[in-house]
N, C-alpha and C positions, 0 to 999 in steps of 0.2 A: 447516558442518563446516569446520573448519581442514587444510592440509592436513599436518601433521603426528599429526592421531587422528583419517585415515580409517581406511576398513579393512587397503589396501597398509600402514599404519607396522605394526600388529600383523602382517602378515604377514615385513614386516620384523624386527621384532625373535624373531620365532619360530623367523625364519634362525639369526640372530645366535643365542641361545640355542642350536638344537643347534650351534650351528660351537664352542662352550666349551664344551660338557656332551660331545659327542665328544673337542677334542681337535684336530678334522682338517678345517681351510676346506676343506681336495680336493674331500676326497670329498661333504660338503655342497653346496659350491661342483655337482655333477658330481651330483648328487642330484636340487637343486634344480629344477639348468637356470638356475641363475644365474651369468656370469660372476663367475669367482673374483675381480678385482680388484672387481664392484660390491659381490661379500661383503666384501671388506677394508672400505671404506671404510664401508658400514655396520656393523658389528664395532667403527672405531675411533668410528663418531655415538654408540654403543648402550651400549660395552660398559659404563658406567660403572652404566648402568640393571639393565641386565637382568642382572647381577653382584651385585649387591645386592640385589634380587628373589629369586638363586639364594641368597647365605647368612642369609635370612629363610627363604627353603623349608628352609632347610637340607640344600640341596646346593652341591657348589663344584665348577669347570670343569678342567677336565683341563688346560684348558693358558692358562696368560698370555701366549704370542704370539701373534701373527695371521698363523699361517702357514697 
């Protein structure tokens, strides 16, 4: 299994999606126990893929910023 396809990868993407759906990265960081700067890095890394998935599902992100 490659490093980018493990269970941790899925968790990171789930947290990024939560941040994009809520538009509140600080809240999601606190809720999940992930450092805000770490979550911000994950958002930068996965944003395009997650937003594409959300568009296909008809879900729009609340925030385009990495606040």
